[in-house]
N, C-alpha and C positions, 0 to 999 in steps of 0.2 A: 299303840306302838306301831311305828311304820314298818311295812314289810321290806325285807332286804331286796335290793334290785338284783335281777339275775345277771351273772357275769357274762360278758360276751364270749361267743364260741371261739375257741382257738381253731386253727386250720384243721387240726386233726379231729376236732369235735364238731366241725360244721356239718349241718344236715346234708345228706347226699341228695343229689338231683334224682328225680324219679327215673327209673330205667326206661330206655327207649324201646318202644314196642318191637317185637321180633320182626314183624312184617315191614317196618320201616328200614331196618338194616338190610333185609332181603331185597327191598326195592332199590336201595342204593347200589347194591351189588349187581342187580339186574340192569340198572341204568349203565353201569360201567361196561358190562358185557355187550350191551347193544351198541354203545359208542365205539368200543374197541373191535368187536367182531362182527357187527351187523346183525341182521335178523336171523342169519343162519346159526348164530351162537346161542339161540334160545329156542326151546320147543314152543309149539303153538299155544299151549295153555298159558305160558308165561308171557308171550307176546300179547295175548288177549288180556291177561291180568294187568299188564302195563298200560294198555289202552284204557281200561276201566278205571285205573288210578286217577286219570285226569278228571273223571266225573265224581269219584268217591275218594278224595285224597286222604281221608282219615280212617278208611276202612281197609281191612285185609281183603283184597279182591281175588285172592287165589281160589277160595272155595266157589265163588260165583263164576269165575272163568272156567273152572272144571265142570260146574253144573251146566253151563251153556254149551260146552263142547259135547258133553254127554247127551244133552237134549237134542242138539242139531246135527250130531254125527261128525263134527270136526269144525275147524276154523272157517273153511269156505261156507259151510252151512250156517254158521253163526252170522257171518257178514252178509249172507244172502237172505237172511230172515227178514220179514217185514216188521213193522212197528208193533202190531198187535201180538205177533208171535213172541217177540223179544220181551214185551211187557208182561207176558204170561209167565215168565220165569221169576220165581221169588227173588227179590233183591234188585230187580231191574226197574229203576224209576225212570223218570223223564230224561234226566241228565245222562244216564248211562245209555239209554236207548238212542238218544240223539247223537251221542258220541259214535256209536257203532254205525248208525245210518250215515253219518258224515264221512266215515272212513270208506264205506262202500261207494258213496257219491264221488269222493275224490279219486278212488281207483278207476271208476267208470270214466271219469273225465280225462284222466291220464291216458287210459287206453284209447279213448276216442281221439285224443290229440295225436296219438301214434298213427292213426289211420287218416288224419286230415290231409287232404290234397293228393292222396294215393288212390289208385284204382283198387277198390275193395277186393275184387275177384283175384288180384295178384297178391293180396296180403291176407291169405285165408286164416292163418293162425291168429293174427291180430284180431280178425273179425270174431273168431270163436272165443277168444279171451274176453273181448269186449262184451259180447252177448251173454257169456256165462256170468260175468260180473253183474250184468243188469238183471237177468231173470233166471239164471241157471239153477238157483236153489230156492226159488220162490215156492211158497206153500200152496198157491193156487195157480191155475193156468193164466198166463198172460200172452197176448198176441201183439207182437211189434212189427212195424213196417220200417224198413230201411230204404229211404228214397235216394236214388243215385242220379247224377247228371250224365251228360253224353260221354264223359270220360270215365264213368263208373266210380266217381268220387262221391263220398257221402254228403248229401245236402240236408238230410233230416232223419231223425230216429224218433218215431212216435208210437206210443202204446195205443193200439186201436181198440182193444177190448180186454176186459179182465173177467174171468169166469169163476166157476167153482173148482174143486180140486181136480176135476177130470173133464171139464167142458168149457170151451170158450166160443161163443157165437161170433162168426165172422161173416160179413155181408159183402159180396163182390162189388156191388154198386158203391158202397162206402169207400172201399179201397180205391176204386177207379176215380171217384170224385176227388179224393184227397191227392192222389198222384197228379191229376190234372191241375189242381190248385197250386201245387208246388213246381209245376213244369218239369216233373221227373221223366227221365227217359227209360228208367228201369227200376226194378224193386227186388229186394230180398225179404222174404217173410221169415219171421222167427217166432217160435213159441216154445214153451217148456212143458214137460210132463212131470208133475210133482212126484209121481211114483218112482222116478229115477230111470225108467226104461224109455229111451228115446225112439223106440221103434214106431214109425208112423202107423196110425190106425186107419181103418177104411174110411172113417169120417174125415180124417186129415187129408187123405189122398183125394177123396171126392171134392172137398172144399178147395184144395189147392188147384185142381184142374179147372174148377169153375172160375176161380179168380184169374188164372192164367188166360183162360178163354176171354173173359171180360176185358182184361188188360190188352190182349192182342187186338181186340176190336178197335182200340183207339191208338194203336201203334206203340204200346209200352211193353217192354220185355219183363218177364219174371225170370230172373237169373237162378234163383234157388229158394228153397224153403228149408230152414234149418230147425230141427227139433232138439231141444236140450234136455238132459236128464241127469242132474247132480254129477257133473264132471264128465258126462258122456254126451255125444251128439250124433245125429244122423242127418245126412244131406240128401234131399230128394233127387238132386241132380246126379250125385254119385251112385244112388240106388237105381237110377234109370226111371224114376217115377214122373219126371217132367222133361 
């Protein structure tokens, strides 16, 4: 005997679509707030959550965003962390790590464009913002050289050395050699203290004076040495150290 065919569902009996995950509705609302009110309309963890969504579109990224902020002490610390530090957080794969590194690179390029063609020494806050975006929250010491032309405009920013959490070797002869290669007329040295305290150490002072002396011997000025420490900074020139 043939089995009876099932009757078609009526509109009232039609099976319901699976419910939309809660985090997708939250994401839609977050998108609206960003579009209507800008970044000031959302806290840091939600802004980070939204950035991570592009790398993990099917996952609720709020827990990961909060974990990153707790691990690095805030959004600036997250965006300043290097690849290995980011990937050390559970849930951070290659796509998420690359996304955050791209955001930092974009911010640094924007800030550098703000300084382009301007005398750096008259755009001090722009310089500090740029350097902070580059190395202000790095987990290890990095030593950068900003090469300036005769009008004190930026012609190059290069990482000279990278060291351990509290030591970066700097060699005056290497600084002079590179400055001559770029035909620089002046320099600003920049390095970070991962501890967060930007106070120059005795080693920092001795090294800076040695570099300044070597540069002066070939007619190149050392305008300043800026030490960065997690949102804080110290200027050798302002402190009377050079």
